[in-house]
N, C-alpha and C positions, 0 to 999 in steps of 0.2 A: 912738222913740215916734211922731213925726209921720209917718214912713214907713209905719208900721203903720196909722195912722188914714186916710191918704190912699191906701193900697194900693200904695205904691211898693216895688219890689223892690230888694234889695241888688245891686250890680253883680256879675256873674258873673266867676269867675276865667278868665283866658284859657286856651284849649286848648293843652296842651303836647304835644310830639311823642310818638308811641307806635308801637311795632312789636312783633310777636309777642305782643301782649297786655300788654306791659310799659308801665308808666306811673308817674308820681310818686304816692307814697302806697301803691303795691302792694308786696308782698314776693315773693321767690322762693326756692325751695329748690334746692340743687345735689345731684346724685347722690352720696351719701356713699360708696358702694362705689368709685366712680371716684377720689374724693379720697383714700381710704385707700391705694389702689394706688400713687399717685404722690407723695403729700405729702412723704414723707421725702426726695425728690429736689429739691424746689422750694426756691427762695430764701425765699419767704414761708412762714411756719409758722402752724398753727392757723387755717386758713381756716374762717370761719363757714359752716356748711351752709345757714343761713337768713339772708337779708339783706333789709333794708328800703330801698326806693328813696326817696331824699330830694331828688334833683334830676335833671334830664335836660338833656343837651346835644345839639346837632345841628350837623353840618358838611356844607355843600353843596359837593361837589367837581365839579359839573357833571353828569356822568352816573352819579355814585356819591354815596351819602350815608352818613355815619357817625353813628349814634345812640350816645350814652353815658348810661348810667343809673348815677348815683352813689349809693352805699349807705352804711349805717352801719357797715360793716366796713372803712372806709378803702380802698374798692375802687370800681371801675366796670365794669359789664358793657357791652361794646362790640359793637354789631351793625352790620355793614356790608352795604349793599344796592347792587346794580348794575342800572342801567336803569330804576329806579323805587323807590318808597318803601313798597311793600306787602310782606307776608310772603313772597310767592312770589319776590321779588327778593333775598332774603337770601343772601349768599354766604359770610359768615364771622361767627362769634360767639366772643368771647374775654372772659374774666374777668381783669381786671388788679387788682393791689394795689400801693399806693404803697410804694416802697422808700425814697426820700429826695427832699427838695426843697432845692435849693441856690440861695441868692440870688446874682444877678449884679449887681454894684454899679457896674462901670465900663464905659464904651463899648469899651475895648480888650479886656476879658474877654469881652464879648458878641460882638465881631467874631471873636475867636479861637475861641469856641465854635461859631459858625456856619460859619466858613471852614476850620477845621482839626480840630475834635474830634468833632463829633456825627455826621459821615458817614464815619468811618473803616471799613475793611473788617471789622474785628473790634472787640469791646469786652469788657473784663474786669470782672466784678462778683462779689465774694465768692468768689474762686478759680474762678468759672465762666466759661467761654469761649464767647462768642456770636459768630455770623457774621451779617453784614448780609444782610437779606432782599432789599431793593430793589437792583437792579443798575444799573451805570453803565458807560459806555465808558471812564471814567478810574478810577483807584484810589479817589479821594475822591468821595463822592456828596453834592451839596448837599442840605441838609435840605428836606423837602417842606413847603411853606407851606400853612396852612389857617386859617380863622377859625371859631371855635366860638361859637355863641350858647347860653347856659345859662339854664335856668329853675329857680327853687327851688319849694318846695311852696306858696308864696303866689302863684306866677305871675310874680314879678319876674324880669327878665332882665338879663343882662350879656354882654359880648362880649370874647373873648380871641384875640389873634393867636398862632399856634403854628407852630414850625418843628421838624419831627419826623423821626425815623428809627426803623426797626424792625429788630430783630435776633432770632435764635433759636438754641437749642441743642437737641440731641436728648436725649430721656429713654429709659430702658431699655425701655419698653413700645412704642416706636415713635412715640410722640407727641413734642411739642416744648414747651419753655418759651420764651415770647417775652420780649423786653426792649424796652420802648418808651421812647424819649427824646423829651422835648418841651421845647424852649426857648420859654418863654411870656412874652408881653409884653402888658401891659394899661395903659391910660391912666387914671390916678386922677382924681378930681374936681378936684384941684389943677392938672391938666394935666401932671403929671410921669409918666414911664414907670416902671412896676414890672416888673422882669425876674427870671426864675428858670429853673432847669433842673429839670424834674420827671422822676424816674426811676421806672418802674413795671415789674413783671414779671407775666406772665400765662400762662394756659393756654387752649387751644382747647376749646370745648364744642360739642355738637350740641344742637339744640332739645329733643331727647328727654331730655337730661340736666338740663333746667331745668323745674321745676314752679312755676307762677305762681299767687299768691294775691291776690285783689282785696280 
């Protein structure tokens, strides 16, 4: 009431990352014909053709940036740019769905996950065989470390340390299904570390296969 009387404005929400017209609160549609052609081969079933963006994350990798738009379909649309953060710098777009989240409760399990399990040359999931995408001079590839800052629809932010690995397997139409492993670590308000392994599977999209609604 007093704000209205004295002409004070309510504080504006902080600007959250955006790319390709995607932003928190917007929705997007996926090409349904493309989904019908490959969905029976995917680990994830019943992909929602229309999804609402509820949060956004950004990872700064130096000369590359990873945008993640988290949706109401237990999914995230990931957009990778190289050399800049504008639309013309986009080099990859993938839609991932969560498969499972496994708590990591002990230091020994965490060490084993990072040093022995997450970077193996192959990975098996639901009788599907995936090959590691990122190459290494040795058989085992140490996970790629990144820190993601995430904003919700209120503009509140949080930070998560992630240790990641990417795999893929071929589909019959020449495309691939990706497998993304992310060992995630976040410091709680109590000072304790919360750790888990997030398993997601995804497909590669072109910008023309996405229709964005404001």
